[in-house]
N, C-alpha and C positions, 0 to 999 in steps of 0.2 A: 885428611885433616882439613884441607881447604874446603871441602864440601860441608863439614861440620861447622866451620867458621861462617860460611855463607848462610847456612840455615840458622845459626845463632844470631847473626846480624839481622836477618829477616824477622826472627822472633822478637828481638829487641825493638825493631821498628814498629811492628804491629802492637806490641805492649805499650810503647810510648804513645802511639796514636790513641789507643783506648784510655790510657792514663790522662792524656790531655783533654780528650772529649769529656771524660767523667769529671775531671777537675772543673771544666767550664760549666757542666750541669750543676755541680755542687755550688759553684760560685753564684750562678743565676738563682738557684733554689734558695740560697742563703741571703739573697738580696745584696750581693756584693760584699758580704761580710765573711768570706771564707778565709779564716786565719790559720796560718801554719807557723807556729813558734817553736822554739827549742829544737831547731834543725829538722823539724818534721818534713819539710819539703825535700831536703837532701836525703833523708831516710826513705821517703817515698819514691824518689827517683831511683835511688840505689836498689830498692826493693823491686821496682818496675824492671830494671835491667836484669836482675836475678830471675824474675818471673819470665821475662823474654827468653833468657838463656834456657830456663827450665822447660819451656814449651818448644823452643826453636831447635836446640841441639838434638833432642831425642828423635826428631823427625828423620834422622839418618836411618832409623830402624826400618823405614819403608823400602830401603834398598835391599833388605834381606828377604828375598823372595821365597826362601825355604821355611819361613815362619808364617803361619796362617794370618790372614789379614785381621781377624778379630783380636788376636794376640798382639799384633803390632799396634793396633789402635789402643788397646789396653795399656801397653807399655808406654806409648807416647803420652796419652792423656793422663795416665796414672802418675807418671813422673812429674809432668807439668802441674797437675792438680795438687799433688803433695807439696811440691815446692811453693805453689801459690798459697796454700793454706798456712804453711809455716810462716812465710813472709807476711801474709795478711795479718796474722796475729802479732807479729813483731813490729810492724810499722803502723798499726792502728787502723787498717782497713776493716778488720773484724775484731770482735772482742771488746769493743769500747762501749757498746750500748746494751749489754746484757746478752743472755744466751739466744733469745729469739732473733735479735738483730744479727748476731753472728751466723746463725743458721741461714737466715735469709741472704746474707752476703755470700756465704759459701755456695748456696744453691744457685744464686745468680751467676757466680763465677763459673760453676760447672756447666750451666746452660750456655753461657757465652763461649766457653772453650769448645763445647761440642758444636755450637753453631758455626764458629770460625772453621773448625775442622771440616764440618759438613760442606760449607761453601768451597773450601779448597778442594775437597774430594770431588764435588760436582765439576769444578773448573778443570781439574786434571783428567777426569773421566771424559768430559767433552773434548778436551784437547787430544786425548788418545783416540777417540772416535774419529775426529777430523783427520788425524794422521793416517789411521787405518783406511779411511775412505779414500784418501789421496793415493795410498799404496795400491788399493784395489783398482782404482781408476787407471793406474799406470800399467796394469797387466794387460 
């Protein structure tokens, strides 16, 4: 349970970072006229927390070594992407500018999720290689 909580908090932190950076981009692109009325900011922050949980908590699947890695990846990114898609339509990240804008938003989200996963995978692969090299050097 503690491990799931740790992973969920990490997921929320990453989601909040991306939320903040994208908010700054939209604010700059809008010339400082990025308006959030009718509790939209609160809804978006809540949605961001839910998305962070949706991508962070399922990473516990990587502890299950009896499940093939492609299935673990599919479970992790599948759960996160489904949760993101539902939240995106609920809080207005997608679905507000027509079908084409929604498709673009979802594709960008999927590419971003995969890129984040890929960089974490590279980090942990390099860390495992370093540890293995140290173990081999100790023999």
